[in-house]
matplotlib code that plots the C-alpha trace (Angstrom):
import matplotlib.pyplot as plt

x = [-71.4, -70.8, -67.2, -66.4, -63.4, -62.3, -63.0, -61.3, -64.2, -63.3, -59.7, -60.2, -62.2, -59.8, -56.8, -58.5, -59.4, -55.9, -54.2, -56.6, -56.0, -52.3, -52.0, -54.2, -52.2, -48.7, -48.3, -46.9, -44.7, -43.3, -40.1, -40.8, -39.3, -41.8, -44.8, -43.9, -43.9, -47.4, -49.3, -52.8, -51.3, -48.9, -51.8, -53.7, -50.8, -50.3, -54.0, -54.1, -51.1, -52.7, -56.4, -56.5, -55.5, -58.0, -61.3, -63.7, -66.3, -69.5, -72.3, -75.4, -73.5, -70.6, -67.0, -66.5, -62.9, -60.6, -57.8, -55.0, -53.3, -49.9, -49.1, -49.0, -49.0, -52.0, -50.5, -53.0, -56.0, -58.0, -61.4, -63.1, -63.3, -67.1, -67.0, -64.2, -65.3, -68.4, -67.3, -66.5, -62.8, -63.4, -65.7, -63.4, -60.4, -62.4, -62.9, -59.2, -58.2, -60.5, -59.1, -55.5, -56.3, -54.6, -51.0, -48.7, -49.6, -48.1, -48.5, -46.3, -47.2, -45.1, -43.4, -45.3, -48.8, -50.0, -53.8, -53.3, -51.0, -53.6, -56.3, -54.1, -53.3, -57.0, -57.6, -55.2, -52.1, -48.9, -46.0, -43.2, -40.4, -39.3, -37.9, -36.7, -39.5, -39.2, -42.1, -42.8, -42.7, -42.7, -39.0, -38.1, -38.1, -37.6, -36.9, -38.7, -38.9, -42.0, -43.6, -44.1, -47.3, -48.0, -51.0, -51.5, -54.8, -56.9, -56.5, -53.5, -50.6]
y = [6.5, 9.3, 9.8, 13.1, 15.0, 17.4, 21.1, 24.1, 24.3, 20.8, 21.7, 22.6, 19.5, 17.2, 18.8, 18.3, 14.6, 14.0, 15.4, 13.4, 10.2, 10.7, 11.2, 8.2, 5.9, 7.4, 9.5, 6.8, 5.3, 8.3, 10.0, 12.8, 15.4, 14.5, 14.4, 17.9, 19.2, 17.8, 20.9, 21.8, 24.5, 22.1, 19.7, 22.6, 23.6, 20.0, 19.5, 22.6, 21.3, 17.9, 18.9, 18.1, 14.5, 14.0, 12.2, 12.6, 10.1, 11.6, 9.9, 11.8, 15.1, 14.0, 13.6, 9.9, 9.7, 10.6, 9.4, 11.0, 9.5, 10.5, 8.6, 4.8, 5.5, 5.6, 8.5, 9.0, 7.1, 8.0, 7.2, 9.4, 7.9, 7.9, 5.6, 3.3, -0.3, 0.3, -1.0, 2.5, 1.8, -1.3, 0.6, 3.6, 1.3, -0.1, 3.5, 4.3, 1.2, 2.1, 5.6, 4.2, 2.2, -0.9, -2.1, -2.4, 0.1, 0.8, 2.6, 3.4, 2.7, 3.9, 1.0, 0.5, 1.4, -2.1, -1.3, 0.2, -2.6, -5.3, -3.4, -3.2, -6.9, -7.7, -5.6, -7.7, -5.5, -7.4, -6.2, -6.0, -4.4, -2.1, 1.0, 4.5, 6.8, 10.6, 12.5, 16.2, 18.7, 22.5, 22.2, 20.1, 16.3, 13.9, 10.2, 7.6, 3.8, 2.6, -0.7, -0.7, -2.5, -3.4, -4.7, -5.4, -4.0, -4.8, -7.4, -9.8, -8.8]
z = [33.3, 30.7, 29.6, 28.0, 26.9, 29.6, 29.2, 30.9, 33.4, 34.6, 35.5, 39.2, 39.9, 38.0, 39.8, 43.2, 42.4, 41.0, 44.2, 46.5, 44.6, 44.3, 48.1, 48.7, 46.4, 46.4, 49.5, 51.8, 49.1, 47.3, 48.3, 50.9, 48.6, 45.9, 48.3, 49.5, 45.9, 45.2, 46.3, 45.1, 42.9, 41.3, 40.4, 39.0, 36.8, 35.6, 34.9, 32.7, 30.8, 30.2, 29.8, 26.1, 26.7, 29.6, 29.6, 32.5, 33.8, 35.1, 37.0, 38.0, 37.6, 39.8, 38.5, 39.1, 37.7, 34.9, 32.8, 30.7, 27.7, 26.4, 23.2, 24.1, 27.8, 30.1, 31.9, 34.7, 36.0, 39.0, 40.5, 43.0, 46.6, 46.5, 43.5, 44.5, 44.8, 42.7, 39.4, 38.0, 37.8, 35.7, 33.3, 33.2, 32.4, 29.4, 28.2, 28.6, 26.7, 23.9, 23.8, 23.7, 20.6, 19.4, 20.0, 22.9, 25.6, 29.0, 32.3, 35.2, 38.8, 41.7, 43.4, 46.6, 45.3, 45.8, 45.5, 42.0, 41.0, 41.9, 40.0, 36.9, 37.1, 37.5, 34.4, 32.3, 32.5, 33.0, 35.2, 32.7, 34.8, 37.5, 35.9, 36.6, 35.7, 35.3, 36.8, 36.2, 39.1, 39.2, 40.2, 37.2, 36.5, 39.4, 38.9, 40.9, 40.7, 39.0, 38.0, 34.2, 33.3, 29.7, 27.7, 24.1, 23.0, 20.0, 17.4, 17.5, 15.2]

ax = plt.figure().add_subplot(projection="3d")
ax.plot(x, y, z, "-o")
ax.set_aspect("equal")
plt.show()
């Protein structure tokens, strides 16, 4: 697996993978109003806005997954369906944690996305709380209920 910083040419593929993964993991649990806003164009716009904070995993010329970091937050983390269950998620999480650096880090997981929550727990992230979490949409911020996972990375303080 080769992990590289995303470039503009990657945006359409990242947006498509993000939307597919979002629908797979969140579609059934998210409020209907949010699901309706999650169009292909919206993911394209959001990907363009976050491309500089995005790392992409490549295997044999295929996009296997990506992650986005915003400060101390692992903002997005997705693995392509063809690579799920192959160990790519575990390896990509290790890359994401390295990119996050040391200290207390966190991520938000939509309440109800049990598959992702199990993966985060297996990766050593701890469910710290259920919190209101503001998500971006083209129509402005929307608040959802999210599980906040935390993990202290690097050397002990």
